[in-house]
Structures are given as C-alpha cells and as structure tokens.
N, C-alpha and C positions, 0 to 999 in steps of 0.2 A: 260400462261393461258387466261390472260386479254385482248390479241390482237387475240383471235380466233375469225374468222369471226361470228360464230353463236353468239358470245356475242355481236358486233356490230350490228348485226340483232335485236336481242332481245331489245337492248337499242333504236335503231333507231323506232322500232315498238312501244316501252312504250312511246316515245316521242311524236309520232303521236297520240297515244291513248290520252295522255294528252290533246292535242291540240282540238281533235275532242270531247273529254267529256266537256271541258271548253267552247267551241262554241255552243254546240248543248244542253247541260244539265247544263246551269250556276246555277241554282238554286238546288244545293246539296251541303251538307257539305264536309269538307275535308275528314273527317273519313268515308264517304260514297265512296269516289272518292278512297280512299287508299285501301279499299276493293275489288273495281273493278279492279284496277291496279295489286294487290297482291304485294304490296311493304310496307316497313316501311315508317315511318314519314321522317326519316333521308334520304333516298334514295329520296322521293318524293321531298323534297327541294333542293338536289342535282342536280335532273332533272329540276326543276324550275329554278335554277341558269343558266343551261346550255342552257335552251330554251332563257332566257333573254339575253344571250351573242349572240343568233341566230338572235335576233330582236323580239322575241315574249315574252311579258312581261305581267303578270297578278298577281292579289293578291285577297284575299276573304275578302268581305266587310260584316263585322258581323252585320251591321245594315240593309242592305239590304236583307241579308242571301243569298248572291249569289257570284258567282266568277266575277271579274270585267277584261276585257282585257284593260291594258294601252297602249300597242303598238302592233302591226301586221305588222311587217316591209314589206313594198311593194318591191318587187325584179321583175324589168322588165324582160320580155322574149326578149331574144335577139338572132340575127343569126337565125331566124326561118322564111322560106320563107311562101309566101300565102299559098300553097298549102300543106306545112306542117302543118300551122296553121289550115286550114281548115279540114285536115285528123284527127287531134288531136280532134277538135270540133265534128266531126262524129262519131268518135270511142265512145263517150258518147251514141250516138243513138244506137250502137251496146250493149251497155252494158244493154239499157233497153230491148233488145231483150233476152240478156242471163239471166235475171233475178238476177243479182248481188245485193246482199243485201246491199252491202258496199256503193254504191252509195248514197249519201245524198244532201242536198241543197247546202251544201258547194262545191261539186264537180261540181254540174250544174253550180254554181256561176263561178268558176275557169275557167270552159271550156269556157264559154262565154266571159270571160276577155281575152281571145286569141285574140278576134277581135278588142278590143278597141284601140290597137296600130296602126291598119292598116290604111292608107291614105283614105281619101275621094275620091271617093264616095263606095270605096270597103267596108269601114268599115260598113256602114249603110245595104249594100247589104249582108254581112257576117252574122251581126247580126239578120237580117230578116230570112236568111238562119236556124241560129240555133233555132230561135222561132218556125219557121214552122215545120222543119224536127226534132228536137230533141224534143221541148216540146210538140207541138202541134200531129205531127204524133207518135214520140217514145213514150209520155206519155199521149198524150190526153187532155193536160192541157194548159190553158193560163199562160204566165209569169206573168201577171198583178195579177192575181189571187193568185198564188204562192208566190210573192213577198209580197203582202198584209197578207197573212196568215203567212211568215216567219217574217215579221215584228210585228205582234201581238204575235208571239210566243217569240220574243226577248224582247219586251216590258211589256208582261203578261197583255195583254189587251184583253178583252172578244170581240167576233166577233158575229155578225148574218149572218149565211150562208144559202142560198138556194140550196138545194140538192134534185138532180132528181135519186131516188134510181131505179134500177132494177124492171121492172115490175109495178111500181106504177103509178096512174093514172095522177099525177102532181107532181111539185116539192113540199118540205116542208121546212119551216123555222125552224132553230135550234139556240139557244144561246149556243155558244161554247165557252170554254176555252181552247184553243189551247196549248198542250204541246209539240209535237213534228211533224217535217215533215220527214217522212223516206220512204225508198224503199223496196218494197217487192213484188216478182212475177212480174215483168215488170209493176209496177204501182207504182205512189206517193201517200203516203196516208198522213192524218193529224190526228193525235189522241189527244183526250183531253176530258174533262169534259161536258156533254150535260146535260143543265137543263131540257131539255124536257123528257130524258130519266133517269135523276137522276143518272148516271153512266157514266163510262168511254166507249167513242165510237170511232171507227175509221171511217174516211170519206175518201173516194177515191178522189182524187182532180180532175179528169177529170169529176166527176159527180157533182162538185159545180158549179152551173151557174153563181152566183153573190156573191160578200161579202161585207159587210158593217160594218166597224169598230165602236166601242163605245168607250166612255170614262170611262167605267168600267174596273177596274184593279182587279186582281185575285192573288191567292196564289196557288202553285200546292199543292195538297192534300199530307199529309204527309206519307200516306201509299202507294202511287204511287211509282212503280218501273218499269220503261220501260223493263230492261232485265228481270226481275222475271216475268213479264206479258205474254212476248212473248217467253220464253224458251219453253213452251209446245207446241207451235205453228208447225204443221207439214208443212202447207204452209203459209197461210196467217192468220186464225182466231186464235186470242189468248185467253188465260184463266188460273186460276190457278188451277182448277180443272181438271184433265185428267182421261182417259179412256184407258184401256190395248186394244190393237187392235193385233190380230194375222193372219198374210196372208202367205198361203202356195206358194211358187213359184216352178214351175217346171224346167225341164232341160234347156229349152232354154232361159229362163230368168234368171235362177241361177247367171250365171257368171257376168252378168250386176248389178245384185242387190248387190253382195257380193264386187265388187269392189267400191263402193262409200258409203259414210256416207251421209245416207237420214235424219237421225235425231240423237240428241245427246244421246237419250234414247235407240237407236236399239239394238236389239238381235237377232243374226243370229245363227240357230241351223241347222247342217246339218241332213238329213233324209237319211235312207237306199235305198230308192226308187228313189236317185238321184234327190232329191228335198231339198228344204231349208224350215225352218219357220222362217218368219220374224216379230219380235214383237218390238212394241213401245208403250209409253204412252203419248197420245196426247190430246189436248183441244178439238178439233173438229175431231172425228173418220171418218166423211164423206169425208174428206180430203183425207184420207188413200184410202177409197172406190173409190173415182174419180181418184186418182193415180193408183191404182191397176187395174183399168179398161182399162187403157191405155196399160196394158201389155196382155190384151186379154184371151185367154184361159190358159195360161201360169200362171195365178194368181187366188187364190181362197182365198176368206176372210173366216176365220175359227171362229173368236171370234171379238166381243161379238156376242150372238146368233141373236139379233134384227139388227145389221148390216149385218149379213150374210143373213137374211131373206130380207133385202132391196137389197142386191146385187142380189138375186136370182130373186126379182121382176123387178129390172132395166133390167137384162139380157133378162128376159120373154118379157118385153114391146120391147126392142131393136130386139127380134126376130119377134115379131108382126108387127113391124114397118116394117122392112124389107120384111115380107111376103106381106104385104099390098101394099108396094111400086113395090113388084115383079109382 
C-alpha cells in the first residue's frame, strides 16, 4: 500500500508545496501552514527532515515570526545542449500565453538560470533573449522592476511605485507594502497594502513604470490570507464578498462548458431543452459576463438581474457598432 504510485505523487506534491509556501509566504505560522497542507504536525516534521536530507533546510524563527531558509542546495544542470536549454527557457513564454496560475517568480528565476552555465558570448545572448522574449514580450515587464519588487517582498520593505492605470491621464505614485508576486491570466501581479487606498490592492507589473525602495519595513496584516482573498476570483479580481451568477448555455456550448472546471464553486444543471444552467459564486460578476460573451449567442446571463441588464445593453451596443461600421 505504501509503495503505490499515487502515494509517491501525493508525497512529492506535498514536498513541493512546502518549498513553495516557505519561499513565497515566509511570514506565516507553522499552524497556518499545517492547515494549508492538510497534515498533522508529526507528518510536517517528517517531511521537513526529508527535505533536509535532499538539501533544503529551513526553520521557524520565533523572533522574526517567519520561516528562514538555511540551505537550498544548488544542483547543476548537466548534459543539456544549447538548443535544449533555449527550448526550456522559451517554454516559460508559452506558459505566459496559457494563463497557468502556478507559474511564480521562482519559476521565472529557475528558467533564467538555464543560461547561467553557458559559455560566453552565448550566455549573455541567451539572458538577453530571455529578458526580451519572456519578460518583456510574454509578461510585458522588465526584469529589473520585477527583481526590485521581489527583493522588497522578501525583506518586507515598503516601496514607492509609479503606476500607469488603463485610461488614466498619467502615472500615479503609491506607497506599497508588497506581499506577493503572482501570475494570473497571462500577467504578473504584485499584491500588498496601499497607503493611498488604505486597503489591499493588486498592481499589474507591466504597468509599473518605476520602483523606488525605502528604508521602511512593514509587517503583513494579520487578517490577510492570500488563498482566502483569491478563492472567489473567477478570473483576476479577488474579494471576500461573493455574488451568485447564473448563465444558460445552449446546445453548441454545452459540451465545452461541462468538460472543464471553470471555478471551484460551479454547479451545472442540465435542462430539458438541451441546455445547461451554469452557476457560480464569485467576487466580480462582470468577469463571468465577459467570459460568457465569448460564447456568443450560446450563452445567456440569467442572474443577477442587474448583470443581465448590463449584458443586454452590451449586446445592443455591439449591434449598433456593427450596424454603424456596416
């Protein structure tokens, strides 16, 4: 029973999850991490010892109230040709197009390391290629800004960012306490406490024009939980409050909707007229509307009533636009 493949997969996944949590969210308690992992304390320390034997050692510093990494063993990549390294580096760019949420700053940094062991001048050319094609073209952001923000996240230092929001007349300055860099829907974001808004805010990295570090340190708000805040997002926008949204999908769209998990709260009910009712509870209902519009006439917003009216107005405006252009 212990040697079944699925048990090994669960164990490996758990070890990776521990590394990810320790690196990306060091300022959390052991108890909070146990809840996320869904394991008892004894299992956690057993996993901790196994990671230590593999070269990843960490401990919890009660004074700093954070996890500290003592060792993260460097394992050189051997026997990879130049073309293989470049292909792996460019695969990260493809992930940016797929919208894979699991890709993080650590993943980007790991991909970039594939060029470090290359001989000169190929190394510099490969690094430039990665910065231009993956970071600038794939994510629309600069490596320097991303690294500055990640350093501030690690050191818990306040930043001043100059941010160009869509539709605004010019950039605005924000005093930001950065909590996380994460990937969502083909873009990199930083989330943290904005003193200007007196609230937690997300900023898309490619819209940050410049970053200035400060000497001010901060402590993460004790009520802040990344997973809780984002679990209700249908696409990008998070929030703790949710709205129930109901969409009717007709025959052509039905099989495509039923074969995928679009949101953890989704409920699908089949109707007699060869259609289905798709229901979700999400933080930003308009994200469901924008998604439903992509299915054309095979999707119909049913609830809430204000969102249905907004959908009708959107469709009318689209018809008017086509008639005007025609």
